[in-house]
N, C-alpha and C positions, 0 to 999 in steps of 0.2 A: 568259822573256827569254833570248836567245842569249848563251852565254859562250864566250870565246876559250879555246882549249887545253883544253877539257873535253869528253871523249867521253861522249855520252849515248845512242848507238845510232842517232841520226838522220842521222849523217854519211854522205856518199857522196863518192867521188872517182873521177876518171878522168884518165889522162894526156891531154894535148893532142895530137891527131894532126896538126893543121895550123892555121895562122893566116894571115889575110889582112889586111894593113894597108890603110887607105884609100889609093887610088892617088894622091890629091892631098895626103897628109900631108907636112908639112915641119917637122921639129923645129927648124929654124933660123929659121923665120918668126915674126914677132911675133904673139902670141896663139895659137900652136900650132893653126892651122886644120886641120880634119879629123882631129883626134886621136882616132881610133877604129880598132878592129880587130875582126874576127870570129874567134872561136876555135872549132874543131871538136874535140869530144871523141871519144876512141876508143870509149867506151860511152855509152849513153843513161842519164840519171838517172831514177830511179823516182819520178815525181811523185805516186804514191798514198801515199807514206810521209809521216809527219809532218815538218813544218819544210822541206818541199821543194815548190816550186810554180813556176808560170810567171807572166809578167806581159805584159799587152798593150803593144805598142809604139805610140807616137804616130805619126800620119801627119804628114808635113811641112807646113810653112806655117802652123801655128796659132800665134797670139800668146798667150802666157801672162802677159803683163805685168799686174801688179796682183793676180794670183792667189797663193794660198799653196800652196807645194809643199814636199815633205819630202826632206831629204838624210839619209843614214845611213852609218855607218862605224865602224871599230874605233879610230880615232884622233881622232874628232871632238872638238874643243874640249879636247884633251889636251896642247896645246903640242908636238905632234909625237910624243908617246909613244903606244904601243898600250895600250888599255884592256882590262879583262877582260870587259866587257859591251858588246854592240852598242849604239851611241848613235844618236839621231836628233834632228833639229831642224827645225822648221817655218820656212820662209824665204819672204819675199815676192819674187816675180819682178819685176825692173825692166825698163823699156824699154831697148833697146840705146843709145838716145840718152842717157838718164840714166846708164847704165853707162859710156859713153864719157867723159862729163863727170867722173864720179867717178875714173876711171882715168887721166885725161889727165896727171896729174903723175907717173905711174910710168913710168920709162924702159923702152922696149921692149915696152910693152903695145899691143895693137890689138884692138878689139872689132869683130867682123864679123857678118854675117847668120846664120852658123851657131852663134853663141854664145847661150846663155840665161844671163843674169846674175841673181844673187840678192843680196838685201840681207843682210849679215852680222848686223846688229843685235846686235853683241856676241858672236855665235856664228859659227863657220866650220868648214869641213872642214879637215883637216890633210893633210900629204903622204901619210900612210898610207891616206888615203881615196880616192886617185886611182883612177878606174874605178868608183867607187861611184855609186849611182843617185840621180836626181832624179825624184821621183814626184808626179804630180798626179792626184787622183781615181782611184787604182788603175792608172794608166797611166805607163809609163816615158817621160818626156819629155826627159831629158838624162842625161849621164854626167859626173862631175866630172873635169875635165882639169887646170885650174890655178887658182890663186888667189894672193893676196898674203898669205902666212902671217904 
């Protein structure tokens, strides 16, 4: 299990040489549409080393509603504080229609076609988990952008 702040020799790091925000990202828009960026590292990571790997990216247009996907992060279910061990939780993907109904009472929210909503079922990502993965069947299908903490 991965531990925060513990060096075990598997770590790798590289400065970011550039980043590109999605051209249609708007931090002031309800639901934070297109909240994603691409980071380019100055050096490549050695994927032959333990604890480092790659993941397939989902192709657009697939509907994951009703499927179980996994979120992970260092603050998951910790009330906003960072934990010592990487956490994960299996979540059910909702239809965007169901999601819109659930969020309708929260001021400023907006669910759009670019969102993948998950059912918290008593668990949720925390603010420290922003940018964390949503994985289905070994494929990255989403990235945590926002929630109702």
